[in-house]
VEXDREN-2710 file (C-alpha; in Angstrom, 1 decimal):
% VEXDREN-2710
k/r/px/py/pz
1/MET/-217.7/-215.3/35.5
2/ASN/-220.5/-213.4/34.0
3/PRO/-223.9/-215.1/34.9
4/ASN/-225.2/-214.5/31.4
5/LEU/-222.3/-216.5/29.9
6/ASN/-223.3/-219.6/31.9
7/SER/-226.6/-219.8/30.1
8/ILE/-224.9/-220.0/26.7
9/PRO/-223.9/-223.6/25.7
10/SER/-220.2/-224.0/25.7
11/GLU/-219.9/-225.0/22.0
12/GLU/-221.4/-221.7/21.0
13/TYR/-219.2/-219.7/23.3
14/LYS/-215.6/-219.8/22.6
15/PRO/-213.9/-216.9/24.3
16/LEU/-210.5/-217.6/23.0
17/ASP/-211.6/-218.0/19.5
18/ASN/-213.3/-214.7/19.4
19/GLN/-210.4/-212.7/20.6
20/LEU/-208.1/-211.0/18.1
21/SER/-204.5/-210.2/18.7
22/LEU/-202.9/-206.8/17.9
23/ASP/-201.2/-208.4/14.9
24/ASP/-204.6/-209.4/13.5
25/LEU/-206.0/-206.0/14.1
26/GLN/-203.1/-204.3/12.3
27/SER/-203.2/-206.7/9.4
28/GLN/-206.9/-206.1/9.0
29/ASN/-206.3/-202.3/9.2
30/TYR/-208.3/-201.9/12.4
31/ILE/-205.3/-200.2/13.9
32/SER/-202.8/-198.3/11.8
33/SER/-199.1/-198.7/12.5
34/ASN/-198.7/-195.0/12.9
35/PRO/-199.8/-193.6/16.2
36/VAL/-203.0/-191.6/16.1
37/THR/-202.3/-187.9/16.2
38/PRO/-205.0/-185.3/16.6
39/GLN/-205.7/-183.5/13.4
40/PRO/-205.4/-179.7/13.6
41/GLU/-208.6/-177.9/13.7
42/ASN/-209.6/-175.9/10.8
43/LYS/-207.7/-172.6/11.2
44/LYS/-209.0/-171.2/8.0
45/GLY/-211.8/-169.4/10.0
46/ILE/-209.4/-167.6/12.2
47/LYS/-207.2/-166.6/9.3
48/LYS/-210.3/-165.3/7.6
49/TYR/-211.0/-162.7/10.3
50/LEU/-207.4/-161.7/11.2
51/PRO/-207.2/-158.8/8.7
52/TYR/-210.4/-157.4/10.0
53/VAL/-209.2/-157.6/13.6
54/CYS/-205.9/-155.9/12.6
55/LEU/-207.9/-153.2/10.8
56/VAL/-210.0/-152.5/13.9
57/CYS/-206.9/-152.3/16.0
58/LEU/-205.3/-149.9/13.6
59/ILE/-208.4/-147.7/13.5
60/CYS/-208.6/-147.6/17.3
61/SER/-204.9/-146.7/17.5
62/LEU/-205.4/-144.0/14.9
63/PHE/-208.3/-142.4/16.8
64/GLY/-206.4/-142.8/20.1
65/ASN/-203.4/-140.9/18.6
66/ILE/-205.6/-138.2/17.2
67/ASN/-207.2/-137.8/20.6
68/LEU/-203.8/-137.6/22.3
69/TYR/-202.6/-135.0/19.8
70/TYR/-205.7/-132.9/20.4
71/SER/-205.3/-133.2/24.2
72/ASN/-201.6/-132.3/23.9
73/THR/-202.4/-129.2/21.8
74/ILE/-205.0/-128.0/24.4
75/LEU/-202.5/-128.6/27.3
76/LYS/-199.8/-126.6/25.5
77/LYS/-202.2/-123.7/25.1
78/GLN/-203.1/-123.9/28.8
79/TYR/-199.5/-124.1/29.8
80/GLU/-198.6/-121.0/27.7
81/GLN/-201.5/-119.1/29.3
82/ALA/-200.5/-120.1/32.8
83/ARG/-196.9/-119.2/32.0
84/SER/-197.9/-115.8/30.8
85/THR/-200.0/-115.2/33.8
86/ALA/-197.2/-116.3/36.1
87/ASN/-194.8/-113.9/34.3
88/ILE/-197.3/-111.0/34.8
89/ASN/-197.8/-112.0/38.5
90/GLN/-194.0/-112.1/38.9
91/TYR/-193.6/-108.6/37.4
92/TRP/-196.3/-107.2/39.8
93/TYR/-194.8/-109.0/42.7
94/ASP/-191.4/-107.5/41.9
95/VAL/-192.9/-104.0/41.6
96/GLY/-194.7/-104.5/44.9
97/GLN/-191.5/-105.8/46.5
98/LYS/-189.6/-102.7/45.3
99/HIS/-192.3/-100.4/46.5
100/TYR/-192.4/-102.2/49.9
101/MET/-188.6/-101.7/50.3
102/GLU/-188.9/-98.0/49.4
103/LEU/-191.7/-97.6/52.0
104/LEU/-189.7/-99.5/54.6
105/GLU/-186.7/-97.2/54.1
106/ARG/-189.0/-94.1/54.3
107/LYS/-190.5/-95.5/57.5
108/ILE/-187.1/-96.0/59.1
109/GLU/-186.2/-92.4/58.2
110/LEU/-189.5/-91.1/59.6
111/GLU/-188.9/-93.1/62.8
112/LYS/-185.5/-91.6/63.2
113/GLU/-187.0/-88.1/62.7
114/TYR/-189.8/-88.8/65.1
115/ASN/-187.5/-90.1/67.8
116/PHE/-185.3/-87.0/67.4
117/TYR/-188.2/-84.6/67.8
118/HIS/-189.8/-86.7/70.6
119/ASP/-186.5/-86.8/72.5
120/ASN/-185.3/-83.2/71.9
121/ALA/-188.2/-80.9/71.0
122/VAL/-190.9/-79.4/73.3
123/ILE/-193.8/-77.2/72.8
124/VAL/-194.4/-74.0/74.8
125/THR/-197.6/-72.0/74.7
126/GLU/-197.8/-68.2/74.5
127/ASN/-199.1/-67.6/78.0
128/GLY/-197.9/-70.8/79.8
129/SER/-195.0/-71.6/82.1
130/ARG/-194.6/-75.3/81.2
131/TYR/-193.2/-77.2/78.2
132/HIS/-195.2/-80.0/76.6
133/ARG/-194.8/-83.0/74.3
134/TYR/-196.5/-83.2/71.0
135/GLY/-200.2/-84.2/71.4
136/CYS/-200.6/-82.8/75.0
137/SER/-204.1/-81.5/75.5
138/HIS/-202.8/-78.2/77.0
139/THR/-201.5/-77.2/73.5
140/PHE/-204.7/-77.6/71.5
141/GLY/-206.1/-74.4/70.1
142/ARG/-203.3/-72.2/71.5
143/THR/-200.4/-70.4/69.9
144/TYR/-197.2/-72.2/70.5
145/TRP/-193.5/-72.4/69.8
146/ILE/-191.2/-75.3/69.5
147/TYR/-187.9/-75.3/71.4
148/ASN/-185.4/-77.8/72.4
149/ILE/-185.5/-79.0/76.0
150/GLU/-182.4/-77.0/77.1
151/ASN/-183.6/-73.7/75.7
152/ALA/-187.1/-74.2/77.3
153/GLN/-185.4/-74.9/80.6
154/TYR/-183.1/-71.9/80.2
155/GLN/-186.0/-69.6/79.6
156/GLY/-187.6/-70.9/82.8
157/TYR/-190.2/-73.3/81.6
158/THR/-190.8/-76.5/83.6
159/PRO/-192.2/-79.9/82.4
160/CYS/-195.9/-80.4/82.1
161/LYS/-197.2/-82.8/84.9
162/ASP/-199.7/-84.4/82.4
163/CYS/-197.4/-85.3/79.4
164/TRP/-194.0/-85.7/81.0
165/ASN/-195.0/-88.4/83.6
END
């Protein structure tokens, strides 16, 4: 028991008399028969600002779409410029490739001609007794004739010891 209750005289303290039952509380409207449900908060404040929030979202969306349209227009122009440059570069590449192939064919022809002369033609000087290859130092500054090897040998010329070794 509570120590403070001992000090109260028993006729003043009647614990059972002071207690109320649930029926007494309901009859005196201390407790309603309906269960207590929480009342919804006032949503009028939220509904008040909803159109403004939607308007701000709409404006942001509008500016975002304008920005995307502008960016897309710039990218299209840059793409067209890049495409045009690529077409020009492709044209010059094709021209260069064609020219390269022509030069390659000409090189092959010149190599064949060079090999023919290198293998079959010799140089003889006016006063010499030997035949030489093109570029031999004994032919510089002298008058010379070009023969084939068989003709030079038939006329009595012999190979140069410097350029035929």
